[in-house]
C-alpha positions, 0 to 999 in steps of 0.5 A: 217867603217872611211874614210880612211878605205874607201881610204886603201880598194880603193887604194887595188882595184885601185893601181892595176889597175892603174898600170896594165893599165900604164903598158900596155900604156908605153909596147903599145907605146913602141912596136909602137914605135919599128914596126916604128924604123923596118920598117926604118932601113929595108927601110934604109938597102935596100934602093939601092936596090931595088930589094929588097923583104926586101925593098918591104916590108919595103915600103908595111910597111910605111902605117901600121906602120907609120899611125899615122904620115900625113906626112909619109904618105904624103911623101909615096903617093908621093914616090909612084908616082914618083917610079911607072912612067912608062918609058917604052917608054921614052930615056934614059934623061928622064928615067935619070930623074924619077930616081933621083925624085925617089931618091929624095921623097924616101930621103924625105919618109925616113927623114919622117920617122926618126922623126917620132921615135924620131931620129935626123937625116938630110936630106942630112945625107940621102941622102948622108949615102946611101952605096952599095959595088960594089960587091954587086951591081955587084950580084944584077946585076948578080940576075937579069939578071939570072932571065930574063935568066931563063924567056929566057930559060922557052919561049924556052922550051915552043917553042922547046915543041910545036914545038916537038908537030907538030905545026910549027914556022908559027903558033907559030909566029902567035898565038905570036904575037895574045896573050898579054903579060904579061909584068913586072912592072917597077920601076926607080932606084935611082939615084947614 
């Protein structure tokens, strides 16, 4: 066999392998890019409503989908630190400042995510581009209020059951004061 025959055989064998490898590499890159865009869209669409499950999912997906972007991971850490400040014993002014700081950190996170996803959004566009109709805010507040009311109804029913079971009001209230009460996590709402 001549050298041109060997080159032809090598091209026949190696060509398809290289083509499949390149196709898989391109497909993997496209999937990673799509995952970044989906997470960014999810967070952008729900950023004004921290109680929205989509918002929670998007925040939790950031380290997974952007694990190769140190600037995004740094902004994500800063956002979590700002969002997880305990505001329980703070004044209204302090709570407002925590909310503003959280909003600034969220804007930076979204900006870094958009850069990593290959979009050319300005930080000011992200900061001023949020939208939520009054009706949507009203619905979100109503949903939160109804969930609080359901918890109160459950507590009242629990107390009534104990009273009907023969316990006295003093026994119930004394036991309540000694039991630790689980408080839900509090996250400062974004500043408007």
